[in-house]
N, C-alpha and C positions, 0 to 999 in steps of 0.2 A: 504494499500499499504506499502510495506516494502522498507527502502532504505538500500544501500549496505554499509557495514562497511566502516568507514572513513580511517582506516589504508592503505588500498591499493591505495585509491584515493590520500591520503597525500603522499605515495611514488611515485605514478605517477606524481604528481605536482612537488615534489622536483626534480625528473628527468628532468622534462620540464624545471624547473628554471636553473639548472646546465647547460643543453644544451643551453638555452637561453643565459645565461652568457657568455659561450664560442663564440657561433656564433655572437651574437651582438656585443661582445667586438672586435672580430677579424674584422668584417664589418665595425665598426665604426673606428678603428684605421687605417684601409686601406683607407677607404674614406677619413678621416682627412688628411692622409699623400699624397693622390692623389690631394686633393684640394690645399695643400700647395705647392706641387710640380708644379701644373699648375700656380698657382698665382705667385710664385717666378722665374719660368723658363721664363715667359713672359717678365719679366722686366730685366733678365741677359742678357749680351751680349754673354755670352759663353753658347750656348743652349746644347752643347755636354756634358758639365760637369754634374757630379751627383749632386744630390740635398741632401746635408747632412743634412739639417733640416727636410725634409720629411723623409728620413731614420730614424733619431733619434726619430721623432714622431711615426713612425710605430713600430719600436722596443719597445720604452717605452709604447705604447698601448698594445703590445702583452704581455709585461711583466706585466703589469697592470691587463690584463685579466686574465693571468695565476695565478697570486697572488690572484686575487679576487675568481676565481674558486676554488683554493686549500683552502682558508680561509672558503669558503662556504661548501665544502666537510667536513672540520673539524668541523664546526658547526653542521652539520646535521648527522654525523658520529655516535654518541651515540644512537640517535633514531633509525638510520637503523640497528644498532647491535642488540637493543632490539627487533626490529620487527622481524628480522631473527631469533632470539632466540625463540621467542614465537611461531613463525610458526614451527620451528623445533620440539620443545617439543609438539606441538599440532599433528604434523604428527607422531611423535614416539608414542604418545598415541593412535592414530588411528590405526597404525601398530601393536601395542601390542594387541590391542583389536581384530584385524581381522587376527591374526597370524594363520597359520595352525599348528595343532599340531601333531607332528610325534613321535610316540612311538619306 
């Protein structure tokens, strides 16, 4: 039994990790800000006012999520460039080998 090469699997896993960082970061910061809003709105006498703590947590969470995503992309970028270069050179060699000769 032969196993597939690890490069495409690693590429797919990196994509899944990047997507997971974004989705989980946004969901976690939204859930935390909603929980804070519910907790502090029940104790405030002015229920109509905006909850600035919940908003600050939400925007801070989004900012941290984006920073984490960008840092993850910067860390994995050299490997992806090398992966694409190897794939391009391999495809170019196949194209040269199978090219139609026109005289």
